[in-house]
PyMOL Python script that loads the backbone (N, CA, C, O; Angstrom):
from pymol import cmd

cmd.read_pdbstr("""\
ATOM      1  N   MET A   1      57.629 -14.712 -91.453  1.00  0.00           N
ATOM      2  CA  MET A   1      55.912 -15.570 -90.464  1.00  0.00           C
ATOM      3  C   MET A   1      55.622 -14.434 -89.042  1.00  0.00           C
ATOM      4  O   MET A   1      56.292 -13.584 -88.456  1.00  0.00           O
ATOM      5  N   LYS A   2      53.949 -15.113 -88.902  1.00  0.00           N
ATOM      6  CA  LYS A   2      54.180 -14.602 -87.796  1.00  0.00           C
ATOM      7  C   LYS A   2      52.593 -15.304 -87.411  1.00  0.00           C
ATOM      8  O   LYS A   2      51.840 -15.642 -88.325  1.00  0.00           O
ATOM      9  N   THR A   3      52.178 -15.480 -85.829  1.00  0.00           N
ATOM     10  CA  THR A   3      51.822 -15.977 -84.413  1.00  0.00           C
ATOM     11  C   THR A   3      50.891 -16.043 -83.844  1.00  0.00           C
ATOM     12  O   THR A   3      51.168 -17.232 -83.689  1.00  0.00           O
ATOM     13  N   THR A   4      49.605 -15.892 -83.121  1.00  0.00           N
ATOM     14  CA  THR A   4      48.911 -15.279 -82.582  1.00  0.00           C
ATOM     15  C   THR A   4      48.779 -16.402 -80.935  1.00  0.00           C
ATOM     16  O   THR A   4      48.391 -17.567 -81.024  1.00  0.00           O
ATOM     17  N   ILE A   5      49.102 -15.885 -79.822  1.00  0.00           N
ATOM     18  CA  ILE A   5      49.130 -16.461 -78.626  1.00  0.00           C
ATOM     19  C   ILE A   5      48.338 -16.029 -77.274  1.00  0.00           C
ATOM     20  O   ILE A   5      48.517 -14.970 -76.673  1.00  0.00           O
ATOM     21  N   LYS A   6      47.444 -17.042 -76.923  1.00  0.00           N
ATOM     22  CA  LYS A   6      46.601 -16.496 -76.101  1.00  0.00           C
ATOM     23  C   LYS A   6      47.366 -16.808 -75.100  1.00  0.00           C
ATOM     24  O   LYS A   6      48.053 -17.782 -74.791  1.00  0.00           O
ATOM     25  N   VAL A   7      47.028 -15.448 -74.499  1.00  0.00           N
ATOM     26  CA  VAL A   7      48.066 -15.543 -73.271  1.00  0.00           C
ATOM     27  C   VAL A   7      47.259 -15.520 -71.350  1.00  0.00           C
ATOM     28  O   VAL A   7      46.089 -15.184 -71.530  1.00  0.00           O
ATOM     29  N   GLN A   8      47.452 -15.704 -70.055  1.00  0.00           N
ATOM     30  CA  GLN A   8      47.000 -15.158 -69.494  1.00  0.00           C
ATOM     31  C   GLN A   8      47.415 -13.951 -68.216  1.00  0.00           C
ATOM     32  O   GLN A   8      48.148 -13.062 -68.648  1.00  0.00           O
ATOM     33  N   ASN A   9      47.052 -13.828 -66.788  1.00  0.00           N
ATOM     34  CA  ASN A   9      47.917 -12.338 -66.897  1.00  0.00           C
ATOM     35  C   ASN A   9      47.245 -11.003 -67.748  1.00  0.00           C
ATOM     36  O   ASN A   9      47.394 -10.002 -67.046  1.00  0.00           O
ATOM     37  N   LEU A  10      46.550 -10.673 -69.046  1.00  0.00           N
ATOM     38  CA  LEU A  10      47.637  -9.810 -69.072  1.00  0.00           C
ATOM     39  C   LEU A  10      46.129  -9.195 -68.624  1.00  0.00           C
ATOM     40  O   LEU A  10      45.026  -9.546 -69.040  1.00  0.00           O
ATOM     41  N   LYS A  11      46.544  -7.907 -67.392  1.00  0.00           N
ATOM     42  CA  LYS A  11      45.376  -6.981 -67.765  1.00  0.00           C
ATOM     43  C   LYS A  11      45.443  -5.468 -68.140  1.00  0.00           C
ATOM     44  O   LYS A  11      44.549  -4.632 -68.005  1.00  0.00           O
ATOM     45  N   CYS A  12      46.568  -5.318 -68.587  1.00  0.00           N
ATOM     46  CA  CYS A  12      47.002  -3.615 -69.142  1.00  0.00           C
ATOM     47  C   CYS A  12      48.550  -3.617 -69.579  1.00  0.00           C
ATOM     48  O   CYS A  12      49.615  -4.236 -69.560  1.00  0.00           O
ATOM     49  N   GLU A  13      47.501  -1.826 -70.210  1.00  0.00           N
ATOM     50  CA  GLU A  13      48.642  -1.190 -71.227  1.00  0.00           C
ATOM     51  C   GLU A  13      50.132  -1.289 -70.379  1.00  0.00           C
ATOM     52  O   GLU A  13      50.864  -0.539 -71.026  1.00  0.00           O
ATOM     53  N   GLY A  14      50.872  -1.811 -69.327  1.00  0.00           N
ATOM     54  CA  GLY A  14      51.049  -1.902 -68.225  1.00  0.00           C
ATOM     55  C   GLY A  14      52.493  -3.336 -68.783  1.00  0.00           C
ATOM     56  O   GLY A  14      53.659  -3.460 -69.155  1.00  0.00           O
ATOM     57  N   CYS A  15      51.395  -3.994 -68.494  1.00  0.00           N
ATOM     58  CA  CYS A  15      51.622  -5.322 -69.203  1.00  0.00           C
ATOM     59  C   CYS A  15      52.016  -4.911 -70.878  1.00  0.00           C
ATOM     60  O   CYS A  15      53.091  -4.549 -71.357  1.00  0.00           O
ATOM     61  N   ALA A  16      50.791  -5.114 -71.469  1.00  0.00           N
ATOM     62  CA  ALA A  16      51.326  -5.326 -72.969  1.00  0.00           C
ATOM     63  C   ALA A  16      53.283  -4.201 -73.355  1.00  0.00           C
ATOM     64  O   ALA A  16      54.064  -4.373 -74.291  1.00  0.00           O
ATOM     65  N   ASN A  17      53.390  -3.096 -72.066  1.00  0.00           N
ATOM     66  CA  ASN A  17      54.398  -2.425 -72.561  1.00  0.00           C
ATOM     67  C   ASN A  17      55.344  -3.892 -72.754  1.00  0.00           C
ATOM     68  O   ASN A  17      55.632  -4.577 -73.736  1.00  0.00           O
ATOM     69  N   THR A  18      55.629  -3.972 -71.416  1.00  0.00           N
ATOM     70  CA  THR A  18      56.067  -4.890 -70.771  1.00  0.00           C
ATOM     71  C   THR A  18      56.614  -6.531 -71.429  1.00  0.00           C
ATOM     72  O   THR A  18      57.546  -7.330 -71.352  1.00  0.00           O
ATOM     73  N   ILE A  19      55.436  -6.342 -72.017  1.00  0.00           N
ATOM     74  CA  ILE A  19      55.996  -7.620 -72.844  1.00  0.00           C
ATOM     75  C   ILE A  19      56.954  -7.360 -74.518  1.00  0.00           C
ATOM     76  O   ILE A  19      57.961  -7.945 -74.917  1.00  0.00           O
ATOM     77  N   SER A  20      56.160  -6.295 -75.159  1.00  0.00           N
ATOM     78  CA  SER A  20      55.567  -5.845 -75.732  1.00  0.00           C
ATOM     79  C   SER A  20      57.788  -5.662 -76.338  1.00  0.00           C
ATOM     80  O   SER A  20      58.299  -6.189 -77.326  1.00  0.00           O
ATOM     81  N   LYS A  21      58.558  -4.685 -75.184  1.00  0.00           N
ATOM     82  CA  LYS A  21      59.417  -4.173 -75.011  1.00  0.00           C
ATOM     83  C   LYS A  21      60.659  -5.929 -74.642  1.00  0.00           C
ATOM     84  O   LYS A  21      61.850  -6.008 -74.943  1.00  0.00           O
ATOM     85  N   LYS A  22      59.792  -7.062 -73.939  1.00  0.00           N
ATOM     86  CA  LYS A  22      61.376  -8.124 -74.170  1.00  0.00           C
ATOM     87  C   LYS A  22      60.478  -8.558 -74.726  1.00  0.00           C
ATOM     88  O   LYS A  22      59.737  -8.524 -73.744  1.00  0.00           O
ATOM     89  N   LEU A  23      59.434  -9.239 -76.014  1.00  0.00           N
ATOM     90  CA  LEU A  23      60.417  -9.915 -77.472  1.00  0.00           C
ATOM     91  C   LEU A  23      60.544  -8.573 -78.035  1.00  0.00           C
ATOM     92  O   LEU A  23      60.431  -8.913 -79.212  1.00  0.00           O
ATOM     93  N   HIS A  24      60.629  -7.845 -78.065  1.00  0.00           N
ATOM     94  CA  HIS A  24      61.466  -7.569 -79.272  1.00  0.00           C
ATOM     95  C   HIS A  24      63.048  -7.048 -78.851  1.00  0.00           C
ATOM     96  O   HIS A  24      63.783  -6.161 -79.285  1.00  0.00           O
ATOM     97  N   THR A  25      63.183  -8.177 -77.671  1.00  0.00           N
ATOM     98  CA  THR A  25      64.828  -8.495 -77.336  1.00  0.00           C
ATOM     99  C   THR A  25      65.833  -9.365 -78.235  1.00  0.00           C
ATOM    100  O   THR A  25      67.032  -9.391 -78.514  1.00  0.00           O
ATOM    101  N   ILE A  26      64.380 -10.222 -78.594  1.00  0.00           N
ATOM    102  CA  ILE A  26      64.979 -11.494 -79.278  1.00  0.00           C
ATOM    103  C   ILE A  26      65.338 -11.318 -81.039  1.00  0.00           C
ATOM    104  O   ILE A  26      65.054 -10.481 -81.896  1.00  0.00           O
ATOM    105  N   GLU A  27      65.750 -11.999 -81.023  1.00  0.00           N
ATOM    106  CA  GLU A  27      66.996 -11.246 -81.988  1.00  0.00           C
ATOM    107  C   GLU A  27      65.765 -11.731 -83.540  1.00  0.00           C
ATOM    108  O   GLU A  27      65.769 -10.925 -84.470  1.00  0.00           O
ATOM    109  N   SER A  28      65.180 -12.524 -83.622  1.00  0.00           N
ATOM    110  CA  SER A  28      64.252 -12.361 -84.752  1.00  0.00           C
ATOM    111  C   SER A  28      62.568 -12.314 -84.500  1.00  0.00           C
ATOM    112  O   SER A  28      61.648 -12.983 -84.972  1.00  0.00           O
ATOM    113  N   VAL A  29      62.598 -11.659 -83.930  1.00  0.00           N
ATOM    114  CA  VAL A  29      61.164 -11.229 -83.215  1.00  0.00           C
ATOM    115  C   VAL A  29      61.237 -10.276 -84.717  1.00  0.00           C
ATOM    116  O   VAL A  29      62.349 -10.297 -85.245  1.00  0.00           O
ATOM    117  N   SER A  30      59.984  -9.316 -85.559  1.00  0.00           N
ATOM    118  CA  SER A  30      60.180  -8.116 -85.757  1.00  0.00           C
ATOM    119  C   SER A  30      59.656  -7.511 -85.322  1.00  0.00           C
ATOM    120  O   SER A  30      60.153  -6.386 -85.266  1.00  0.00           O
ATOM    121  N   ASN A  31      58.372  -7.673 -84.710  1.00  0.00           N
ATOM    122  CA  ASN A  31      56.507  -7.335 -85.030  1.00  0.00           C
ATOM    123  C   ASN A  31      56.112  -7.653 -83.088  1.00  0.00           C
ATOM    124  O   ASN A  31      56.512  -8.588 -82.394  1.00  0.00           O
ATOM    125  N   VAL A  32      55.588  -6.966 -82.857  1.00  0.00           N
ATOM    126  CA  VAL A  32      54.722  -7.457 -81.656  1.00  0.00           C
ATOM    127  C   VAL A  32      53.710  -6.146 -81.372  1.00  0.00           C
ATOM    128  O   VAL A  32      53.882  -4.933 -81.254  1.00  0.00           O
ATOM    129  N   GLU A  33      52.522  -7.086 -81.327  1.00  0.00           N
ATOM    130  CA  GLU A  33      51.141  -5.942 -80.755  1.00  0.00           C
ATOM    131  C   GLU A  33      50.408  -7.074 -80.118  1.00  0.00           C
ATOM    132  O   GLU A  33      50.167  -8.232 -80.459  1.00  0.00           O
ATOM    133  N   VAL A  34      50.121  -6.297 -79.011  1.00  0.00           N
ATOM    134  CA  VAL A  34      49.106  -7.759 -78.165  1.00  0.00           C
ATOM    135  C   VAL A  34      48.050  -6.648 -77.388  1.00  0.00           C
ATOM    136  O   VAL A  34      48.140  -5.498 -76.959  1.00  0.00           O
ATOM    137  N   VAL A  35      47.384  -7.319 -77.443  1.00  0.00           N
ATOM    138  CA  VAL A  35      45.532  -6.908 -77.371  1.00  0.00           C
ATOM    139  C   VAL A  35      45.266  -6.775 -76.243  1.00  0.00           C
ATOM    140  O   VAL A  35      44.792  -7.879 -75.977  1.00  0.00           O
ATOM    141  N   VAL A  36      45.208  -5.939 -74.953  1.00  0.00           N
ATOM    142  CA  VAL A  36      45.718  -6.510 -74.196  1.00  0.00           C
ATOM    143  C   VAL A  36      43.474  -6.501 -73.833  1.00  0.00           C
ATOM    144  O   VAL A  36      43.286  -6.805 -72.655  1.00  0.00           O
ATOM    145  N   GLU A  37      42.150  -6.243 -74.571  1.00  0.00           N
ATOM    146  CA  GLU A  37      41.014  -7.070 -74.387  1.00  0.00           C
ATOM    147  C   GLU A  37      40.855  -8.368 -74.510  1.00  0.00           C
ATOM    148  O   GLU A  37      40.188  -9.043 -73.726  1.00  0.00           O
ATOM    149  N   LYS A  38      41.519  -8.851 -75.605  1.00  0.00           N
ATOM    150  CA  LYS A  38      41.742 -10.364 -75.752  1.00  0.00           C
ATOM    151  C   LYS A  38      42.338 -11.130 -75.595  1.00  0.00           C
ATOM    152  O   LYS A  38      42.374 -12.230 -76.145  1.00  0.00           O
ATOM    153  N   SER A  39      43.190 -10.522 -74.468  1.00  0.00           N
ATOM    154  CA  SER A  39      44.513 -11.516 -74.288  1.00  0.00           C
ATOM    155  C   SER A  39      45.808 -12.247 -75.484  1.00  0.00           C
ATOM    156  O   SER A  39      46.516 -13.239 -75.318  1.00  0.00           O
ATOM    157  N   LEU A  40      45.703 -10.971 -77.070  1.00  0.00           N
ATOM    158  CA  LEU A  40      46.745 -12.053 -77.326  1.00  0.00           C
ATOM    159  C   LEU A  40      48.100 -11.215 -77.795  1.00  0.00           C
ATOM    160  O   LEU A  40      48.369 -10.026 -77.963  1.00  0.00           O
ATOM    161  N   VAL A  41      48.442 -11.827 -77.853  1.00  0.00           N
ATOM    162  CA  VAL A  41      50.176 -11.076 -78.409  1.00  0.00           C
ATOM    163  C   VAL A  41      50.254 -12.207 -79.896  1.00  0.00           C
ATOM    164  O   VAL A  41      50.143 -13.392 -80.209  1.00  0.00           O
ATOM    165  N   GLU A  42      50.535 -10.793 -80.489  1.00  0.00           N
ATOM    166  CA  GLU A  42      50.610 -11.527 -82.366  1.00  0.00           C
ATOM    167  C   GLU A  42      51.742 -10.966 -82.306  1.00  0.00           C
ATOM    168  O   GLU A  42      51.826  -9.837 -81.823  1.00  0.00           O
ATOM    169  N   ILE A  43      53.073 -11.764 -82.878  1.00  0.00           N
ATOM    170  CA  ILE A  43      54.887 -11.632 -83.076  1.00  0.00           C
ATOM    171  C   ILE A  43      54.327 -11.858 -84.354  1.00  0.00           C
ATOM    172  O   ILE A  43      53.259 -12.186 -84.872  1.00  0.00           O
ATOM    173  N   SER A  44      55.588 -11.520 -84.677  1.00  0.00           N
ATOM    174  CA  SER A  44      56.391 -11.365 -86.185  1.00  0.00           C
ATOM    175  C   SER A  44      57.316 -12.143 -85.980  1.00  0.00           C
ATOM    176  O   SER A  44      57.765 -12.361 -84.854  1.00  0.00           O
ATOM    177  N   TYR A  45      57.607 -12.510 -86.705  1.00  0.00           N
ATOM    178  CA  TYR A  45      59.420 -13.132 -86.566  1.00  0.00           C
ATOM    179  C   TYR A  45      59.717 -13.894 -88.017  1.00  0.00           C
ATOM    180  O   TYR A  45      59.028 -13.809 -89.034  1.00  0.00           O
ATOM    181  N   GLU A  46      60.801 -14.576 -87.844  1.00  0.00           N
ATOM    182  CA  GLU A  46      61.629 -14.141 -89.027  1.00  0.00           C
ATOM    183  C   GLU A  46      62.324 -15.484 -88.912  1.00  0.00           C
ATOM    184  O   GLU A  46      62.888 -15.803 -89.959  1.00  0.00           O
ATOM    185  N   ASN A  47      62.488 -16.777 -87.442  1.00  0.00           N
ATOM    186  CA  ASN A  47      62.774 -17.874 -87.717  1.00  0.00           C
ATOM    187  C   ASN A  47      61.962 -19.204 -87.259  1.00  0.00           C
ATOM    188  O   ASN A  47      62.510 -19.509 -86.200  1.00  0.00           O
ATOM    189  N   GLU A  48      61.352 -19.768 -87.411  1.00  0.00           N
ATOM    190  CA  GLU A  48      60.107 -20.526 -87.221  1.00  0.00           C
ATOM    191  C   GLU A  48      60.593 -21.661 -85.725  1.00  0.00           C
ATOM    192  O   GLU A  48      59.804 -22.435 -85.183  1.00  0.00           O
ATOM    193  N   GLY A  49      62.040 -21.468 -85.328  1.00  0.00           N
ATOM    194  CA  GLY A  49      62.059 -22.613 -84.438  1.00  0.00           C
ATOM    195  C   GLY A  49      62.211 -21.419 -82.925  1.00  0.00           C
ATOM    196  O   GLY A  49      62.607 -21.904 -81.865  1.00  0.00           O
ATOM    197  N   ILE A  50      61.884 -20.013 -82.995  1.00  0.00           N
ATOM    198  CA  ILE A  50      61.945 -19.076 -81.948  1.00  0.00           C
ATOM    199  C   ILE A  50      60.647 -19.846 -81.632  1.00  0.00           C
ATOM    200  O   ILE A  50      60.991 -20.900 -82.166  1.00  0.00           O
ATOM    201  N   ILE A  51      59.871 -20.007 -81.336  1.00  0.00           N
ATOM    202  CA  ILE A  51      58.263 -19.589 -81.122  1.00  0.00           C
ATOM    203  C   ILE A  51      58.524 -20.425 -79.683  1.00  0.00           C
ATOM    204  O   ILE A  51      57.666 -20.143 -78.848  1.00  0.00           O
ATOM    205  N   GLU A  52      59.341 -21.211 -79.307  1.00  0.00           N
ATOM    206  CA  GLU A  52      59.504 -21.902 -77.603  1.00  0.00           C
ATOM    207  C   GLU A  52      60.849 -20.651 -76.875  1.00  0.00           C
ATOM    208  O   GLU A  52      61.026 -21.151 -75.764  1.00  0.00           O
ATOM    209  N   THR A  53      61.206 -20.174 -76.902  1.00  0.00           N
ATOM    210  CA  THR A  53      61.848 -18.589 -77.110  1.00  0.00           C
ATOM    211  C   THR A  53      60.546 -17.780 -76.423  1.00  0.00           C
ATOM    212  O   THR A  53      60.592 -17.653 -75.200  1.00  0.00           O
ATOM    213  N   ILE A  54      59.858 -17.449 -76.846  1.00  0.00           N
ATOM    214  CA  ILE A  54      58.539 -16.900 -77.249  1.00  0.00           C
ATOM    215  C   ILE A  54      58.098 -16.936 -76.144  1.00  0.00           C
ATOM    216  O   ILE A  54      58.090 -16.220 -75.142  1.00  0.00           O
ATOM    217  N   LYS A  55      57.362 -18.787 -76.762  1.00  0.00           N
ATOM    218  CA  LYS A  55      56.768 -18.827 -74.579  1.00  0.00           C
ATOM    219  C   LYS A  55      57.507 -19.048 -73.961  1.00  0.00           C
ATOM    220  O   LYS A  55      56.921 -18.707 -72.934  1.00  0.00           O
ATOM    221  N   SER A  56      58.728 -19.477 -73.522  1.00  0.00           N
ATOM    222  CA  SER A  56      59.380 -19.021 -72.593  1.00  0.00           C
ATOM    223  C   SER A  56      59.485 -18.054 -71.959  1.00  0.00           C
ATOM    224  O   SER A  56      59.451 -17.924 -70.735  1.00  0.00           O
ATOM    225  N   THR A  57      59.631 -17.252 -72.815  1.00  0.00           N
ATOM    226  CA  THR A  57      59.492 -15.096 -72.529  1.00  0.00           C
ATOM    227  C   THR A  57      58.571 -15.055 -71.608  1.00  0.00           C
ATOM    228  O   THR A  57      58.598 -14.862 -70.393  1.00  0.00           O
ATOM    229  N   LEU A  58      57.550 -15.319 -72.559  1.00  0.00           N
ATOM    230  CA  LEU A  58      55.950 -15.158 -71.956  1.00  0.00           C
ATOM    231  C   LEU A  58      55.286 -16.468 -70.472  1.00  0.00           C
ATOM    232  O   LEU A  58      54.203 -16.732 -69.949  1.00  0.00           O
ATOM    233  N   ASN A  59      56.136 -16.742 -70.396  1.00  0.00           N
ATOM    234  CA  ASN A  59      56.688 -17.525 -69.094  1.00  0.00           C
ATOM    235  C   ASN A  59      56.957 -17.181 -67.829  1.00  0.00           C
ATOM    236  O   ASN A  59      56.367 -17.381 -66.767  1.00  0.00           O
ATOM    237  N   SER A  60      58.220 -16.479 -68.201  1.00  0.00           N
ATOM    238  CA  SER A  60      59.360 -16.090 -67.487  1.00  0.00           C
ATOM    239  C   SER A  60      58.680 -14.623 -66.857  1.00  0.00           C
ATOM    240  O   SER A  60      58.967 -14.233 -65.725  1.00  0.00           O
ATOM    241  N   LEU A  61      57.396 -13.610 -68.098  1.00  0.00           N
ATOM    242  CA  LEU A  61      57.407 -12.741 -66.905  1.00  0.00           C
ATOM    243  C   LEU A  61      55.699 -12.577 -66.628  1.00  0.00           C
ATOM    244  O   LEU A  61      54.855 -11.683 -66.567  1.00  0.00           O
ATOM    245  N   GLY A  62      55.816 -14.329 -66.484  1.00  0.00           N
ATOM    246  CA  GLY A  62      54.111 -13.813 -65.489  1.00  0.00           C
ATOM    247  C   GLY A  62      53.007 -14.170 -66.782  1.00  0.00           C
ATOM    248  O   GLY A  62      51.792 -14.124 -66.590  1.00  0.00           O
ATOM    249  N   TYR A  63      53.455 -14.438 -67.779  1.00  0.00           N
ATOM    250  CA  TYR A  63      52.109 -14.692 -68.860  1.00  0.00           C
ATOM    251  C   TYR A  63      51.998 -16.171 -69.559  1.00  0.00           C
ATOM    252  O   TYR A  63      52.549 -16.464 -70.620  1.00  0.00           O
ATOM    253  N   PRO A  64      51.462 -16.750 -69.041  1.00  0.00           N
ATOM    254  CA  PRO A  64      51.668 -18.095 -69.481  1.00  0.00           C
ATOM    255  C   PRO A  64      50.499 -18.238 -70.818  1.00  0.00           C
ATOM    256  O   PRO A  64      49.418 -17.662 -70.697  1.00  0.00           O
ATOM    257  N   GLU A  65      50.771 -18.949 -71.934  1.00  0.00           N
ATOM    258  CA  GLU A  65      49.837 -19.519 -72.948  1.00  0.00           C
ATOM    259  C   GLU A  65      48.607 -19.831 -72.007  1.00  0.00           C
ATOM    260  O   GLU A  65      48.891 -20.162 -70.856  1.00  0.00           O
ATOM    261  N   GLU A  66      47.378 -19.770 -72.332  1.00  0.00           N
ATOM    262  CA  GLU A  66      46.591 -20.246 -72.788  1.00  0.00           C
ATOM    263  C   GLU A  66      46.182 -21.690 -72.016  1.00  0.00           C
ATOM    264  O   GLU A  66      46.027 -22.391 -73.016  1.00  0.00           O
ATOM    265  N   GLY A  67      45.947 -22.454 -71.033  1.00  0.00           N
ATOM    266  CA  GLY A  67      45.809 -23.675 -71.221  1.00  0.00           C
ATOM    267  C   GLY A  67      47.489 -23.950 -70.134  1.00  0.00           C
ATOM    268  O   GLY A  67      47.488 -25.076 -69.637  1.00  0.00           O
ATOM    269  N   GLU A  68      47.966 -23.633 -69.999  1.00  0.00           N
ATOM    270  CA  GLU A  68      49.456 -23.723 -69.440  1.00  0.00           C
ATOM    271  C   GLU A  68      48.753 -23.359 -67.904  1.00  0.00           C
ATOM    272  O   GLU A  68      47.799 -22.671 -67.542  1.00  0.00           O
ATOM    273  N   SER A  69      49.856 -24.285 -67.162  1.00  0.00           N
ATOM    274  CA  SER A  69      48.979 -23.981 -66.075  1.00  0.00           C
ATOM    275  C   SER A  69      49.797 -22.063 -65.460  1.00  0.00           C
ATOM    276  O   SER A  69      50.552 -21.237 -65.971  1.00  0.00           O
ATOM    277  N   ASN A  70      49.331 -22.145 -64.653  1.00  0.00           N
ATOM    278  CA  ASN A  70      49.416 -20.965 -63.912  1.00  0.00           C
ATOM    279  C   ASN A  70      49.289 -20.810 -62.226  1.00  0.00           C
ATOM    280  O   ASN A  70      48.360 -20.567 -61.455  1.00  0.00           O
ATOM    281  N   ASN A  71      50.577 -21.054 -62.098  1.00  0.00           N
ATOM    282  CA  ASN A  71      50.604 -20.819 -60.207  1.00  0.00           C
ATOM    283  C   ASN A  71      51.046 -18.957 -60.257  1.00  0.00           C
ATOM    284  O   ASN A  71      51.414 -18.024 -60.970  1.00  0.00           O
ATOM    285  N   PHE A  72      50.498 -19.561 -58.343  1.00  0.00           N
ATOM    286  CA  PHE A  72      50.845 -18.380 -57.722  1.00  0.00           C
ATOM    287  C   PHE A  72      51.880 -17.872 -57.978  1.00  0.00           C
ATOM    288  O   PHE A  72      51.738 -16.678 -57.715  1.00  0.00           O
ATOM    289  N   GLY A  73      52.964 -18.071 -58.380  1.00  0.00           N
ATOM    290  CA  GLY A  73      54.295 -17.746 -58.791  1.00  0.00           C
ATOM    291  C   GLY A  73      53.889 -16.857 -60.164  1.00  0.00           C
ATOM    292  O   GLY A  73      53.790 -15.638 -60.305  1.00  0.00           O
ATOM    293  N   ASN A  74      53.687 -17.995 -61.146  1.00  0.00           N
ATOM    294  CA  ASN A  74      53.059 -16.247 -62.314  1.00  0.00           C
ATOM    295  C   ASN A  74      52.102 -15.488 -62.305  1.00  0.00           C
ATOM    296  O   ASN A  74      51.953 -14.725 -63.260  1.00  0.00           O
ATOM    297  N   LYS A  75      51.193 -15.485 -61.232  1.00  0.00           N
ATOM    298  CA  LYS A  75      50.207 -14.450 -61.201  1.00  0.00           C
ATOM    299  C   LYS A  75      50.664 -13.507 -60.786  1.00  0.00           C
ATOM    300  O   LYS A  75      50.078 -12.426 -60.836  1.00  0.00           O
ATOM    301  N   ALA A  76      52.375 -13.748 -60.024  1.00  0.00           N
ATOM    302  CA  ALA A  76      52.845 -12.888 -58.846  1.00  0.00           C
ATOM    303  C   ALA A  76      54.000 -11.781 -59.608  1.00  0.00           C
ATOM    304  O   ALA A  76      54.417 -10.676 -59.260  1.00  0.00           O
ATOM    305  N   LYS A  77      54.299 -12.704 -60.871  1.00  0.00           N
ATOM    306  CA  LYS A  77      55.603 -12.935 -61.980  1.00  0.00           C
ATOM    307  C   LYS A  77      54.601 -11.505 -62.609  1.00  0.00           C
ATOM    308  O   LYS A  77      54.541 -10.447 -61.983  1.00  0.00           O
ATOM    309  N   SER A  78      54.069 -11.680 -63.579  1.00  0.00           N
ATOM    310  CA  SER A  78      53.199 -10.400 -63.405  1.00  0.00           C
ATOM    311  C   SER A  78      52.622  -9.573 -63.829  1.00  0.00           C
ATOM    312  O   SER A  78      52.449  -9.070 -64.939  1.00  0.00           O
ATOM    313  N   TYR A  79      51.993  -9.284 -61.908  1.00  0.00           N
ATOM    314  CA  TYR A  79      52.269  -8.525 -61.557  1.00  0.00           C
ATOM    315  C   TYR A  79      53.129  -7.186 -61.106  1.00  0.00           C
ATOM    316  O   TYR A  79      52.704  -6.059 -60.852  1.00  0.00           O
ATOM    317  N   VAL A  80      54.457  -7.681 -61.092  1.00  0.00           N
ATOM    318  CA  VAL A  80      55.626  -7.282 -60.794  1.00  0.00           C
ATOM    319  C   VAL A  80      55.768  -6.559 -62.270  1.00  0.00           C
ATOM    320  O   VAL A  80      55.808  -5.330 -62.210  1.00  0.00           O
ATOM    321  N   SER A  81      55.837  -7.055 -63.389  1.00  0.00           N
ATOM    322  CA  SER A  81      55.948  -7.006 -65.159  1.00  0.00           C
ATOM    323  C   SER A  81      55.130  -5.883 -65.238  1.00  0.00           C
ATOM    324  O   SER A  81      55.552  -4.983 -65.964  1.00  0.00           O
ATOM    325  N   CYS A  82      53.774  -5.661 -64.520  1.00  0.00           N
ATOM    326  CA  CYS A  82      52.308  -4.659 -64.803  1.00  0.00           C
ATOM    327  C   CYS A  82      53.397  -3.969 -64.211  1.00  0.00           C
ATOM    328  O   CYS A  82      54.002  -3.201 -64.960  1.00  0.00           O
ATOM    329  N   ALA A  83      53.821  -4.076 -62.927  1.00  0.00           N
ATOM    330  CA  ALA A  83      54.328  -2.392 -62.325  1.00  0.00           C
ATOM    331  C   ALA A  83      55.563  -1.941 -63.175  1.00  0.00           C
ATOM    332  O   ALA A  83      55.434  -0.787 -63.584  1.00  0.00           O
ATOM    333  N   ILE A  84      56.803  -2.597 -63.570  1.00  0.00           N
ATOM    334  CA  ILE A  84      57.873  -2.196 -64.632  1.00  0.00           C
ATOM    335  C   ILE A  84      56.920  -1.141 -66.027  1.00  0.00           C
ATOM    336  O   ILE A  84      57.092  -0.009 -66.478  1.00  0.00           O
ATOM    337  N   GLY A  85      55.941  -2.229 -66.303  1.00  0.00           N
ATOM    338  CA  GLY A  85      55.406  -1.458 -67.475  1.00  0.00           C
ATOM    339  C   GLY A  85      54.137  -0.831 -67.903  1.00  0.00           C
ATOM    340  O   GLY A  85      53.376  -0.782 -68.870  1.00  0.00           O
ATOM    341  N   LYS A  86      54.344  -0.206 -66.256  1.00  0.00           N
ATOM    342  CA  LYS A  86      53.247   1.214 -65.960  1.00  0.00           C
ATOM    343  C   LYS A  86      53.945   2.345 -66.008  1.00  0.00           C
ATOM    344  O   LYS A  86      53.453   3.351 -66.520  1.00  0.00           O
ATOM    345  N   ILE A  87      55.986   2.328 -65.142  1.00  0.00           N
ATOM    346  CA  ILE A  87      57.150   2.657 -64.978  1.00  0.00           C
ATOM    347  C   ILE A  87      56.933   3.751 -66.295  1.00  0.00           C
ATOM    348  O   ILE A  87      56.691   4.944 -66.478  1.00  0.00           O
ATOM    349  N   ASP A  88      57.239   2.257 -67.228  1.00  0.00           N
ATOM    350  CA  ASP A  88      58.476   3.181 -69.042  1.00  0.00           C
ATOM    351  C   ASP A  88      56.818   3.677 -69.453  1.00  0.00           C
ATOM    352  O   ASP A  88      56.966   4.450 -70.399  1.00  0.00           O
ATOM    353  N   LEU A  89      55.539   3.574 -69.188  1.00  0.00           N
ATOM    354  CA  LEU A  89      54.877   4.214 -70.056  1.00  0.00           C
ATOM    355  C   LEU A  89      55.103   5.248 -70.476  1.00  0.00           C
ATOM    356  O   LEU A  89      54.362   5.746 -71.323  1.00  0.00           O
TER     357      LEU A  89
END
""", "prot")
cmd.dss("prot")
cmd.show_as("cartoon", "prot")
cmd.util.cbc("prot")
cmd.orient("prot")
């Protein structure tokens, strides 16, 4: 199965790197593609029930789904996730 999630706070390849690495740690996720220019995260997965885990993981990194609450805490977390992703590039 495949889904696309539009997220908030996605700024650069550092963000994309962090998102990709973290989502790949979820057992049934087989592929992750992040389109920075459109703030999209495309995920291939094997288990339908994993969607909420994916969204929760994105939110915990500071990248909530479009339309969800995007408070100061989420924005701050996204900057930290971005910085970590840049270090690992």
